[in-house]
Biopython code that builds the backbone (N, CA, C, O; Angstrom):
import numpy as np
from Bio.PDB.StructureBuilder import StructureBuilder

atoms = [
    (1, "UNK", "N", (-3.460, -11.104, -8.273)),
    (1, "UNK", "CA", (-2.562, -11.382, -9.380)),
    (1, "UNK", "C", (-3.368, -11.633, -10.646)),
    (1, "UNK", "O", (-4.505, -12.103, -10.607)),
    (2, "UNK", "N", (-2.751, -11.310, -11.749)),
    (2, "UNK", "CA", (-3.371, -11.505, -13.049)),
    (2, "UNK", "C", (-2.516, -12.475, -13.847)),
    (2, "UNK", "O", (-1.303, -12.296, -13.947)),
    (3, "UNK", "N", (-3.144, -13.506, -14.419)),
    (3, "UNK", "CA", (-2.422, -14.454, -15.269)),
    (3, "UNK", "C", (-2.580, -14.007, -16.711)),
    (3, "UNK", "O", (-3.694, -13.778, -17.181)),
    (4, "UNK", "N", (-1.453, -13.885, -17.413)),
    (4, "UNK", "CA", (-1.451, -13.446, -18.801)),
    (4, "UNK", "C", (-0.863, -14.559, -19.652)),
    (4, "UNK", "O", (0.204, -15.088, -19.339)),
    (5, "UNK", "N", (-1.558, -14.918, -20.732)),
    (5, "UNK", "CA", (-1.055, -15.932, -21.661)),
    (5, "UNK", "C", (-1.280, -15.466, -23.085)),
    (5, "UNK", "O", (-2.038, -14.528, -23.328)),
    (6, "UNK", "N", (-0.626, -16.117, -24.014)),
    (6, "UNK", "CA", (-0.843, -15.814, -25.426)),
    (6, "UNK", "C", (0.382, -15.217, -26.076)),
    (6, "UNK", "O", (1.438, -15.073, -25.460)),
    (7, "UNK", "N", (0.209, -14.870, -27.349)),
    (7, "UNK", "CA", (1.282, -14.277, -28.139)),
    (7, "UNK", "C", (1.048, -12.779, -28.279)),
    (7, "UNK", "O", (-0.094, -12.320, -28.329)),
    (8, "UNK", "N", (2.131, -12.027, -28.340)),
    (8, "UNK", "CA", (2.012, -10.591, -28.537)),
    (8, "UNK", "C", (2.744, -9.810, -27.468)),
    (8, "UNK", "O", (3.391, -10.375, -26.586)),
    (9, "UNK", "N", (2.629, -8.506, -27.567)),
    (9, "UNK", "CA", (3.311, -7.607, -26.637)),
    (9, "UNK", "C", (2.466, -7.409, -25.385)),
    (9, "UNK", "O", (1.237, -7.443, -25.435)),
    (10, "UNK", "N", (3.141, -7.204, -24.273)),
    (10, "UNK", "CA", (2.481, -6.924, -22.995)),
    (10, "UNK", "C", (3.082, -5.638, -22.443)),
    (10, "UNK", "O", (4.300, -5.526, -22.305)),
    (11, "UNK", "N", (2.236, -4.677, -22.130)),
    (11, "UNK", "CA", (2.689, -3.413, -21.556)),
    (11, "UNK", "C", (2.611, -3.512, -20.044)),
    (11, "UNK", "O", (1.570, -3.871, -19.494)),
    (12, "UNK", "N", (3.715, -3.194, -19.368)),
    (12, "UNK", "CA", (3.772, -3.216, -17.906)),
    (12, "UNK", "C", (4.298, -1.866, -17.440)),
    (12, "UNK", "O", (5.327, -1.399, -17.928)),
    (13, "UNK", "N", (3.599, -1.236, -16.498)),
    (13, "UNK", "CA", (4.013, 0.042, -15.945)),
    (13, "UNK", "C", (4.507, -0.186, -14.524)),
    (13, "UNK", "O", (3.789, -0.741, -13.693)),
    (14, "UNK", "N", (5.723, 0.239, -14.247)),
    (14, "UNK", "CA", (6.293, 0.097, -12.909)),
    (14, "UNK", "C", (6.901, 1.421, -12.470)),
    (14, "UNK", "O", (7.019, 2.357, -13.261)),
    (15, "UNK", "N", (7.282, 1.485, -11.214)),
    (15, "UNK", "CA", (7.956, 2.655, -10.668)),
    (15, "UNK", "C", (9.427, 2.310, -10.542)),
    (15, "UNK", "O", (9.852, 1.729, -9.543)),
    (16, "UNK", "N", (10.197, 2.664, -11.544)),
    (16, "UNK", "CA", (11.610, 2.341, -11.564)),
    (16, "UNK", "C", (11.906, 1.307, -12.630)),
    (16, "UNK", "O", (11.065, 1.009, -13.479)),
    (17, "UNK", "N", (13.091, 0.773, -12.577)),
    (17, "UNK", "CA", (13.524, -0.234, -13.543)),
    (17, "UNK", "C", (12.951, -1.599, -13.174)),
    (17, "UNK", "O", (12.461, -1.805, -12.063)),
    (18, "UNK", "N", (13.022, -2.525, -14.128)),
    (18, "UNK", "CA", (12.609, -3.900, -13.864)),
    (18, "UNK", "C", (13.852, -4.781, -13.908)),
    (18, "UNK", "O", (14.573, -4.801, -14.905)),
    (19, "UNK", "N", (14.096, -5.508, -12.820)),
    (19, "UNK", "CA", (15.213, -6.445, -12.741)),
    (19, "UNK", "C", (14.693, -7.854, -12.968)),
    (19, "UNK", "O", (13.684, -8.250, -12.384)),
    (20, "UNK", "N", (15.383, -8.613, -13.821)),
    (20, "UNK", "CA", (15.014, -9.994, -14.097)),
    (20, "UNK", "C", (15.926, -10.926, -13.307)),
    (20, "UNK", "O", (17.148, -10.779, -13.330)),
    (21, "UNK", "N", (15.325, -11.882, -12.610)),
    (21, "UNK", "CA", (16.068, -12.885, -11.851)),
    (21, "UNK", "C", (15.693, -14.256, -12.388)),
    (21, "UNK", "O", (14.525, -14.643, -12.335)),
    (22, "UNK", "N", (16.665, -14.993, -12.901)),
    (22, "UNK", "CA", (16.423, -16.346, -13.424)),
    (22, "UNK", "C", (16.659, -17.353, -12.299)),
    (22, "UNK", "O", (17.779, -17.500, -11.811)),
    (23, "UNK", "N", (15.604, -18.035, -11.899)),
    (23, "UNK", "CA", (15.707, -19.025, -10.823)),
    (23, "UNK", "C", (15.912, -20.415, -11.410)),
    (23, "UNK", "O", (15.253, -20.797, -12.377)),
    (24, "UNK", "N", (16.829, -21.161, -10.817)),
    (24, "UNK", "CA", (17.060, -22.554, -11.191)),
    (24, "UNK", "C", (16.034, -23.429, -10.471)),
    (24, "UNK", "O", (15.401, -22.973, -9.519)),
    (25, "UNK", "N", (15.863, -24.658, -10.902)),
    (25, "UNK", "CA", (14.917, -25.550, -10.218)),
    (25, "UNK", "C", (15.230, -25.642, -8.720)),
    (25, "UNK", "O", (16.365, -25.924, -8.336)),
    (26, "UNK", "N", (14.231, -25.405, -7.889)),
    (26, "UNK", "CA", (14.390, -25.467, -6.444)),
    (26, "UNK", "C", (14.927, -24.211, -5.792)),
    (26, "UNK", "O", (14.883, -24.086, -4.569)),
    (27, "UNK", "N", (15.433, -23.277, -6.582)),
    (27, "UNK", "CA", (15.954, -22.023, -6.037)),
    (27, "UNK", "C", (14.787, -21.127, -5.638)),
    (27, "UNK", "O", (13.796, -21.020, -6.361)),
    (28, "UNK", "N", (14.916, -20.483, -4.472)),
    (28, "UNK", "CA", (13.831, -19.674, -3.926)),
    (28, "UNK", "C", (14.253, -18.217, -3.780)),
    (28, "UNK", "O", (15.394, -17.913, -3.433)),
    (29, "UNK", "N", (13.309, -17.329, -4.052)),
    (29, "UNK", "CA", (13.507, -15.897, -3.891)),
    (29, "UNK", "C", (12.320, -15.354, -3.113)),
    (29, "UNK", "O", (11.174, -15.660, -3.442)),
    (30, "UNK", "N", (12.580, -14.552, -2.086)),
    (30, "UNK", "CA", (11.514, -13.930, -1.305)),
    (30, "UNK", "C", (11.457, -12.459, -1.693)),
    (30, "UNK", "O", (12.457, -11.745, -1.621)),
    (31, "UNK", "N", (10.265, -12.016, -2.109)),
    (31, "UNK", "CA", (10.108, -10.673, -2.669)),
    (31, "UNK", "C", (9.018, -9.920, -1.922)),
    (31, "UNK", "O", (7.946, -10.469, -1.669)),
    (32, "UNK", "N", (9.283, -8.668, -1.569)),
    (32, "UNK", "CA", (8.269, -7.777, -1.013)),
    (32, "UNK", "C", (7.187, -7.594, -2.073)),
    (32, "UNK", "O", (7.498, -7.344, -3.238)),
    (33, "UNK", "N", (5.937, -7.716, -1.685)),
    (33, "UNK", "CA", (4.845, -7.625, -2.655)),
    (33, "UNK", "C", (4.798, -6.300, -3.397)),
    (33, "UNK", "O", (4.314, -6.255, -4.528)),
    (34, "UNK", "N", (5.291, -5.207, -2.790)),
    (34, "UNK", "CA", (5.314, -3.916, -3.466)),
    (34, "UNK", "C", (6.317, -3.893, -4.617)),
    (34, "UNK", "O", (6.228, -3.038, -5.498)),
    (35, "UNK", "N", (7.267, -4.821, -4.614)),
    (35, "UNK", "CA", (8.304, -4.845, -5.641)),
    (35, "UNK", "C", (8.067, -5.908, -6.706)),
    (35, "UNK", "O", (8.679, -5.848, -7.773)),
    (36, "UNK", "N", (7.201, -6.872, -6.448)),
    (36, "UNK", "CA", (6.963, -7.960, -7.391)),
    (36, "UNK", "C", (6.183, -7.473, -8.600)),
    (36, "UNK", "O", (5.138, -6.839, -8.455)),
    (37, "UNK", "N", (6.689, -7.769, -9.801)),
    (37, "UNK", "CA", (6.020, -7.385, -11.038)),
    (37, "UNK", "C", (5.398, -8.615, -11.701)),
    (37, "UNK", "O", (4.205, -8.620, -12.004)),
    (38, "UNK", "N", (6.202, -9.655, -11.928)),
    (38, "UNK", "CA", (5.710, -10.836, -12.635)),
    (38, "UNK", "C", (6.652, -12.009, -12.394)),
    (38, "UNK", "O", (7.790, -11.835, -11.958)),
    (39, "UNK", "N", (6.152, -13.209, -12.689)),
    (39, "UNK", "CA", (7.001, -14.393, -12.654)),
    (39, "UNK", "C", (6.438, -15.438, -13.612)),
    (39, "UNK", "O", (5.251, -15.429, -13.936)),
    (40, "UNK", "N", (7.312, -16.339, -14.058)),
    (40, "UNK", "CA", (6.927, -17.388, -15.003)),
    (40, "UNK", "C", (5.921, -18.335, -14.381)),
    (40, "UNK", "O", (5.903, -18.533, -13.166)),
    (41, "UNK", "N", (5.080, -18.919, -15.231)),
    (41, "UNK", "CA", (4.104, -19.878, -14.708)),
    (41, "UNK", "C", (4.740, -21.219, -14.355)),
    (41, "UNK", "O", (4.064, -22.114, -13.848)),
    (42, "UNK", "N", (6.023, -21.360, -14.620)),
    (42, "UNK", "CA", (6.750, -22.563, -14.204)),
    (42, "UNK", "C", (7.178, -22.476, -12.741)),
    (42, "UNK", "O", (7.611, -23.469, -12.156)),
    (43, "UNK", "N", (7.058, -21.297, -12.158)),
    (43, "UNK", "CA", (7.426, -21.087, -10.755)),
    (43, "UNK", "C", (6.251, -21.460, -9.844)),
    (43, "UNK", "O", (5.087, -21.375, -10.238)),
    (44, "UNK", "N", (6.577, -21.866, -8.648)),
    (44, "UNK", "CA", (5.592, -22.037, -7.581)),
    (44, "UNK", "C", (5.724, -20.836, -6.667)),
    (44, "UNK", "O", (6.816, -20.290, -6.509)),
    (45, "UNK", "N", (4.608, -20.415, -6.056)),
    (45, "UNK", "CA", (4.673, -19.265, -5.166)),
    (45, "UNK", "C", (3.786, -19.463, -3.953)),
    (45, "UNK", "O", (2.835, -20.244, -3.955)),
    (46, "UNK", "N", (4.144, -18.718, -2.917)),
    (46, "UNK", "CA", (3.388, -18.752, -1.675)),
    (46, "UNK", "C", (3.477, -17.362, -1.050)),
    (46, "UNK", "O", (4.572, -16.839, -0.842)),
    (47, "UNK", "N", (2.326, -16.769, -0.753)),
    (47, "UNK", "CA", (2.289, -15.463, -0.096)),
    (47, "UNK", "C", (2.264, -15.698, 1.400)),
    (47, "UNK", "O", (1.419, -16.436, 1.905)),
    (48, "UNK", "N", (3.200, -15.064, 2.117)),
    (48, "UNK", "CA", (3.303, -15.256, 3.560)),
    (48, "UNK", "C", (3.429, -13.916, 4.270)),
    (48, "UNK", "O", (3.757, -12.894, 3.667)),
    (49, "UNK", "N", (3.156, -13.955, 5.571)),
    (49, "UNK", "CA", (3.329, -12.777, 6.422)),
    (49, "UNK", "C", (4.808, -12.629, 6.760)),
    (49, "UNK", "O", (5.520, -13.616, 6.941)),
    (50, "UNK", "N", (5.253, -11.385, 6.841)),
    (50, "UNK", "CA", (6.637, -11.121, 7.209)),
    (50, "UNK", "C", (6.651, -10.320, 8.493)),
    (50, "UNK", "O", (6.025, -9.264, 8.575)),
    (51, "UNK", "N", (7.352, -10.807, 9.489)),
    (51, "UNK", "CA", (7.458, -10.089, 10.755)),
    (51, "UNK", "C", (6.175, -10.167, 11.558)),
    (51, "UNK", "O", (5.303, -10.996, 11.301)),
    (52, "UNK", "N", (6.085, -9.288, 12.529)),
    (52, "UNK", "CA", (4.933, -9.258, 13.414)),
    (52, "UNK", "C", (4.098, -8.013, 13.204)),
    (52, "UNK", "O", (4.178, -7.363, 12.162)),
    (53, "UNK", "N", (3.294, -7.688, 14.204)),
    (53, "UNK", "CA", (2.385, -6.544, 14.130)),
    (53, "UNK", "C", (3.159, -5.237, 13.945)),
    (53, "UNK", "O", (2.742, -4.372, 13.175)),
    (54, "UNK", "N", (4.281, -5.093, 14.647)),
    (54, "UNK", "CA", (5.081, -3.868, 14.559)),
    (54, "UNK", "C", (5.558, -3.641, 13.115)),
    (54, "UNK", "O", (5.456, -2.529, 12.598)),
    (55, "UNK", "N", (6.073, -4.685, 12.471)),
    (55, "UNK", "CA", (6.551, -4.548, 11.091)),
    (55, "UNK", "C", (5.400, -4.233, 10.138)),
    (55, "UNK", "O", (5.556, -3.458, 9.195)),
    (56, "UNK", "N", (4.248, -4.840, 10.396)),
    (56, "UNK", "CA", (3.087, -4.590, 9.544)),
    (56, "UNK", "C", (2.639, -3.143, 9.657)),
    (56, "UNK", "O", (2.360, -2.503, 8.643)),
    (57, "UNK", "N", (2.565, -2.615, 10.878)),
    (57, "UNK", "CA", (2.111, -1.243, 11.086)),
    (57, "UNK", "C", (3.118, -0.211, 10.593)),
    (57, "UNK", "O", (2.738, 0.795, 9.994)),
    (58, "UNK", "N", (4.402, -0.459, 10.845)),
    (58, "UNK", "CA", (5.427, 0.527, 10.508)),
    (58, "UNK", "C", (6.002, 0.351, 9.110)),
    (58, "UNK", "O", (6.467, 1.315, 8.503)),
    (59, "UNK", "N", (5.973, -0.874, 8.597)),
    (59, "UNK", "CA", (6.636, -1.133, 7.332)),
    (59, "UNK", "C", (5.724, -1.309, 6.148)),
    (59, "UNK", "O", (6.208, -1.400, 5.020)),
    (60, "UNK", "N", (4.430, -1.362, 6.352)),
    (60, "UNK", "CA", (3.536, -1.557, 5.216)),
    (60, "UNK", "C", (2.636, -2.739, 5.428)),
    (60, "UNK", "O", (2.207, -3.024, 6.546)),
    (61, "UNK", "N", (2.354, -3.420, 4.354)),
    (61, "UNK", "CA", (1.382, -4.500, 4.399)),
    (61, "UNK", "C", (1.849, -5.724, 5.163)),
    (61, "UNK", "O", (1.018, -6.472, 5.679)),
    (62, "UNK", "N", (3.164, -5.954, 5.252)),
    (62, "UNK", "CA", (3.680, -7.093, 6.000)),
    (62, "UNK", "C", (3.566, -8.419, 5.271)),
    (62, "UNK", "O", (3.599, -9.474, 5.904)),
    (63, "UNK", "N", (3.430, -8.386, 3.941)),
    (63, "UNK", "CA", (3.325, -9.609, 3.159)),
    (63, "UNK", "C", (4.475, -9.702, 2.164)),
    (63, "UNK", "O", (4.912, -8.700, 1.597)),
    (64, "UNK", "N", (4.954, -10.924, 1.967)),
    (64, "UNK", "CA", (5.986, -11.191, 0.967)),
    (64, "UNK", "C", (5.550, -12.400, 0.151)),
    (64, "UNK", "O", (4.692, -13.171, 0.580)),
    (65, "UNK", "N", (6.142, -12.559, -1.017)),
    (65, "UNK", "CA", (5.873, -13.724, -1.850)),
    (65, "UNK", "C", (7.154, -14.534, -1.961)),
    (65, "UNK", "O", (8.208, -14.021, -2.338)),
    (66, "UNK", "N", (7.034, -15.809, -1.623)),
    (66, "UNK", "CA", (8.158, -16.740, -1.753)),
    (66, "UNK", "C", (7.981, -17.469, -3.083)),
    (66, "UNK", "O", (7.002, -18.191, -3.271)),
    (67, "UNK", "N", (8.919, -17.282, -3.998)),
    (67, "UNK", "CA", (8.829, -17.846, -5.340)),
    (67, "UNK", "C", (9.940, -18.875, -5.515)),
    (67, "UNK", "O", (11.105, -18.604, -5.226)),
    (68, "UNK", "N", (9.562, -20.062, -5.992)),
    (68, "UNK", "CA", (10.527, -21.138, -6.198)),
    (68, "UNK", "C", (10.565, -21.497, -7.678)),
    (68, "UNK", "O", (9.529, -21.680, -8.318)),
    (69, "UNK", "N", (11.799, -21.593, -8.214)),
    (69, "UNK", "CA", (11.997, -21.880, -9.627)),
    (69, "UNK", "C", (11.830, -23.332, -9.979)),
    (69, "UNK", "O", (11.652, -24.187, -9.110)),
    (70, "UNK", "N", (11.890, -23.602, -11.271)),
    (70, "UNK", "CA", (12.570, -22.824, -12.296)),
    (70, "UNK", "C", (11.670, -21.758, -12.910)),
    (70, "UNK", "O", (10.448, -21.899, -12.957)),
    (71, "UNK", "N", (12.305, -20.693, -13.377)),
    (71, "UNK", "CA", (11.580, -19.646, -14.080)),
    (71, "UNK", "C", (12.168, -18.286, -13.824)),
    (71, "UNK", "O", (13.133, -18.138, -13.074)),
    (72, "UNK", "N", (11.579, -17.291, -14.455)),
    (72, "UNK", "CA", (12.037, -15.911, -14.333)),
    (72, "UNK", "C", (11.128, -15.125, -13.401)),
    (72, "UNK", "O", (9.911, -15.307, -13.394)),
    (73, "UNK", "N", (11.746, -14.241, -12.609)),
    (73, "UNK", "CA", (11.021, -13.361, -11.694)),
    (73, "UNK", "C", (11.427, -11.929, -12.050)),
    (73, "UNK", "O", (12.609, -11.627, -12.209)),
    (74, "UNK", "N", (10.424, -11.055, -12.171)),
    (74, "UNK", "CA", (10.670, -9.657, -12.520)),
    (74, "UNK", "C", (10.286, -8.784, -11.330)),
    (74, "UNK", "O", (9.174, -8.865, -10.809)),
    (75, "UNK", "N", (11.241, -7.941, -10.911)),
    (75, "UNK", "CA", (11.060, -7.111, -9.720)),
    (75, "UNK", "C", (11.301, -5.658, -10.088)),
    (75, "UNK", "O", (12.251, -5.341, -10.803)),
    (76, "UNK", "N", (10.421, -4.757, -9.590)),
    (76, "UNK", "CA", (10.629, -3.331, -9.825)),
    (76, "UNK", "C", (11.557, -2.774, -8.745)),
    (76, "UNK", "O", (11.557, -3.250, -7.610)),
    (77, "UNK", "N", (12.342, -1.766, -9.110)),
    (77, "UNK", "CA", (13.342, -1.232, -8.196)),
    (77, "UNK", "C", (12.767, -0.255, -7.180)),
    (77, "UNK", "O", (13.377, -0.025, -6.136)),
    (78, "UNK", "N", (11.603, 0.324, -7.467)),
    (78, "UNK", "CA", (10.955, 1.241, -6.510)),
    (78, "UNK", "C", (9.509, 0.813, -6.344)),
    (78, "UNK", "O", (8.952, 0.108, -7.185)),
    (79, "UNK", "N", (8.918, 1.249, -5.255)),
    (79, "UNK", "CA", (7.505, 0.944, -5.071)),
    (79, "UNK", "C", (6.688, 2.228, -5.016)),
    (79, "UNK", "O", (7.241, 3.325, -4.934)),
    (80, "UNK", "N", (5.379, 2.080, -5.061)),
    (80, "UNK", "CA", (4.484, 3.229, -5.119)),
    (80, "UNK", "C", (4.670, 4.164, -3.928)),
    (80, "UNK", "O", (4.714, 5.382, -4.101)),
    (81, "UNK", "N", (4.780, 3.613, -2.728)),
    (81, "UNK", "CA", (4.935, 4.445, -1.527)),
    (81, "UNK", "C", (6.201, 5.275, -1.611)),
    (81, "UNK", "O", (6.179, 6.466, -1.302)),
    (82, "UNK", "N", (7.321, 4.659, -2.031)),
    (82, "UNK", "CA", (8.581, 5.396, -2.167)),
    (82, "UNK", "C", (8.459, 6.472, -3.242)),
    (82, "UNK", "O", (8.981, 7.575, -3.074)),
    (83, "UNK", "N", (7.778, 6.166, -4.338)),
    (83, "UNK", "CA", (7.598, 7.135, -5.408)),
    (83, "UNK", "C", (6.801, 8.344, -4.917)),
    (83, "UNK", "O", (7.169, 9.486, -5.191)),
    (84, "UNK", "N", (5.717, 8.092, -4.198)),
    (84, "UNK", "CA", (4.877, 9.181, -3.680)),
    (84, "UNK", "C", (5.663, 10.028, -2.682)),
    (84, "UNK", "O", (5.566, 11.255, -2.705)),
    (85, "UNK", "N", (6.436, 9.394, -1.812)),
    (85, "UNK", "CA", (7.241, 10.145, -0.847)),
    (85, "UNK", "C", (8.269, 11.011, -1.565)),
    (85, "UNK", "O", (8.488, 12.158, -1.176)),
    (86, "UNK", "N", (8.898, 10.480, -2.603)),
    (86, "UNK", "CA", (9.857, 11.262, -3.384)),
    (86, "UNK", "C", (9.158, 12.417, -4.086)),
    (86, "UNK", "O", (9.651, 13.545, -4.086)),
    (87, "UNK", "N", (7.999, 12.127, -4.687)),
    (87, "UNK", "CA", (7.249, 13.161, -5.383)),
    (87, "UNK", "C", (6.831, 14.274, -4.425)),
    (87, "UNK", "O", (6.872, 15.450, -4.787)),
    (88, "UNK", "N", (6.431, 13.914, -3.212)),
    (88, "UNK", "CA", (6.005, 14.916, -2.228)),
    (88, "UNK", "C", (7.153, 15.848, -1.861)),
    (88, "UNK", "O", (6.917, 17.026, -1.595)),
    (89, "UNK", "N", (8.383, 15.357, -1.840)),
    (89, "UNK", "CA", (9.519, 16.236, -1.533)),
    (89, "UNK", "C", (9.657, 17.333, -2.588)),
    (89, "UNK", "O", (10.160, 18.417, -2.292)),
    (90, "UNK", "N", (9.213, 17.057, -3.816)),
    (90, "UNK", "CA", (9.262, 18.066, -4.876)),
    (90, "UNK", "C", (8.065, 19.014, -4.820)),
    (90, "UNK", "O", (8.191, 20.203, -5.111)),
    (91, "UNK", "N", (6.906, 18.476, -4.445)),
    (91, "UNK", "CA", (5.675, 19.261, -4.461)),
    (91, "UNK", "C", (5.470, 20.066, -3.181)),
    (91, "UNK", "O", (4.932, 21.172, -3.232)),
    (92, "UNK", "N", (5.882, 19.540, -2.053)),
    (92, "UNK", "CA", (5.609, 20.173, -0.753)),
    (92, "UNK", "C", (6.029, 21.637, -0.677)),
    (92, "UNK", "O", (5.234, 22.452, -0.208)),
    (93, "UNK", "N", (7.236, 22.020, -1.111)),
    (93, "UNK", "CA", (7.604, 23.436, -1.019)),
    (93, "UNK", "C", (6.639, 24.349, -1.779)),
    (93, "UNK", "O", (6.361, 25.458, -1.324)),
    (94, "UNK", "N", (6.134, 23.909, -2.910)),
    (94, "UNK", "CA", (5.192, 24.720, -3.689)),
    (94, "UNK", "C", (3.845, 24.817, -2.988)),
    (94, "UNK", "O", (3.210, 25.871, -2.987)),
    (95, "UNK", "N", (3.415, 23.711, -2.393)),
    (95, "UNK", "CA", (2.149, 23.705, -1.660)),
    (95, "UNK", "C", (2.228, 24.655, -0.478)),
    (95, "UNK", "O", (1.309, 25.441, -0.247)),
    (96, "UNK", "N", (3.319, 24.587, 0.269)),
    (96, "UNK", "CA", (3.491, 25.457, 1.438)),
    (96, "UNK", "C", (3.596, 26.924, 1.019)),
    (96, "UNK", "O", (3.070, 27.797, 1.709)),
    (97, "UNK", "N", (4.270, 27.210, -0.108)),
    (97, "UNK", "CA", (4.413, 28.591, -0.579)),
    (97, "UNK", "C", (3.062, 29.174, -0.967)),
    (97, "UNK", "O", (2.816, 30.355, -0.721)),
    (98, "UNK", "N", (2.202, 28.398, -1.551)),
    (98, "UNK", "CA", (0.864, 28.884, -1.956)),
    (98, "UNK", "C", (-0.065, 29.029, -0.767)),
    (98, "UNK", "O", (-1.013, 29.813, -0.813)),
    (99, "UNK", "N", (0.194, 28.288, 0.291)),
    (99, "UNK", "CA", (-0.666, 28.352, 1.486)),
    (99, "UNK", "C", (-0.420, 29.641, 2.270)),
    (99, "UNK", "O", (-1.260, 30.035, 3.079)),
    (100, "UNK", "N", (0.689, 30.287, 2.051)),
    (100, "UNK", "CA", (1.021, 31.493, 2.807)),
    (100, "UNK", "C", (0.311, 32.679, 2.327)),
    (100, "UNK", "O", (0.493, 33.769, 2.870)),
]
sb = StructureBuilder()
sb.init_structure("model")
sb.init_model(0)
sb.init_chain("A")
sb.init_seg("    ")
for serial, (resi, resn, name, xyz) in enumerate(atoms, 1):
    if name == "N":
        sb.init_residue(resn, " ", resi, " ")
    sb.init_atom(name, np.array(xyz, "f"), 0.0, 1.0, " ", f" {name:<3s}", serial, name[0])
structure = sb.get_structure()
C-alpha cells in the first residue's frame, strides 16, 4: 500500500468505475484486495486470509482487507484478471486466425 498526503490532484488508474463507500464509526467493510483502490486514513484496516487452500488456488490470492470506519473506501468494479480475460476473448480469434 502507498500512503498519499498533501494538497493537489491525485491520478488513479483502475479497471472499471470507482465506487465510494462512506463508513460510519465502527462500520466494517470486507473487500477483495483486487478491488480495493483507496481508503481514508481515519479507517483502521486488517489484511486477512479468506477461505482455505482450495479458494486460494482456484480463486486467486485468497486475501481480503477488513476496513473499519469512520471514513471513505474506494473500490474498483473490475479487477486486472477479469480485464485480461475479457481482453483475451477479443484477441484470441485474431491470434488463432494468424496461427493457421
